[in-house]
C-alpha positions in Angstrom: 133.2 16.3 34.6 135.5 13.3 34.6 138.1 13.0 31.9 137.7 10.1 29.5 140.3 7.4 30.1 142.6 6.1 27.3 140.6 2.9 27.2 137.3 4.7 26.7 138.7 6.7 23.8 139.6 3.7 21.7 137.9 2.4 18.5 138.3 -1.0 16.9 139.4 -0.9 13.2 138.8 -4.2 11.5 141.0 -4.6 8.4 140.2 -7.0 5.5 142.1 -8.3 2.5 145.2 -6.5 1.6 144.6 -3.9 4.3 145.5 -6.6 6.9 149.1 -5.4 6.5 148.2 -2.4 8.7 147.0 -4.5 11.6 149.3 -5.3 14.6 148.5 -9.0 14.1 149.2 -9.8 10.4 148.7 -13.5 10.8 146.3 -14.8 8.2 144.4 -16.7 10.9 144.3 -13.6 13.1 141.5 -11.1 13.4 143.4 -8.1 12.0 141.9 -5.6 14.4 143.7 -2.5 15.4 142.8 -0.5 18.5 143.2 3.2 17.7 142.8 6.1 20.1 140.4 8.9 18.9 140.1 12.6 19.6 136.9 14.6 19.5 135.9 15.6 16.0 138.0 13.1 14.2 136.6 11.6 11.0 137.1 8.2 9.4 139.5 9.9 6.9 141.6 11.2 9.9 141.9 7.6 11.3 142.7 6.1 7.9 145.5 8.6 7.2 146.9 8.2 10.7 147.1 4.4 10.1 149.1 5.1 6.9 146.3 3.8 4.6 145.8 5.7 1.3 142.0 6.5 0.9 142.2 5.4 -2.7 143.0 1.8 -1.5 139.5 1.6 0.1 136.5 0.0 -1.5 134.0 0.0 1.3 133.8 1.5 4.8 131.5 0.5 7.6 131.0 2.4 10.8 129.0 0.5 13.4 127.6 -1.7 10.6 126.5 1.3 8.4 127.9 1.7 4.9 129.8 5.0 5.3 131.9 7.7 3.7 135.2 9.1 4.8 133.7 12.3 6.3 131.8 10.6 9.1 132.9 11.4 12.6 134.3 8.7 14.9 133.6 8.4 18.6 134.9 6.3 21.4 133.7 2.7 21.3 133.0 2.8 17.6 133.7 -0.1 15.3 135.2 0.6 11.9 135.5 -1.9 9.1 137.7 -1.2 6.1 137.7 -3.2 2.8 140.3 -2.8 0.0 139.6 -2.4 -3.7 140.1 -6.1 -4.4 137.2 -6.9 -2.1 134.6 -4.8 -3.7 131.0 -5.6 -2.6 127.6 -4.8 -4.0 126.6 -2.6 -1.1 126.4 0.6 -3.1 123.5 -0.9 -5.1 121.5 -2.0 -2.0 122.3 0.4 0.8 122.6 4.1 1.0 126.0 5.4 1.9 126.1 7.7 4.9 128.6 10.4 3.8 128.6 12.5 7.0 126.8 13.1 10.2 
């Protein structure tokens, strides 16, 4: 079995609003995307903490376009979107939150 390369074990973390300060490119016109390496079994909470983001700063989390909770597992190639409290959305009224896998 071949070992997974560093490039294959990355996820994209898209940061919005006040959370843009955790992105490598903090320019207001930039995309505010951080490429983060992941390990087997890591959760969204693990990634959030590793980035230095306090979980209580988060309003909404999307993993691969699914409204998600912090306990969901992350895998290589995943796309994570993090929204701060000041960007609260109405998703919880319309979409079920997937808390874990």
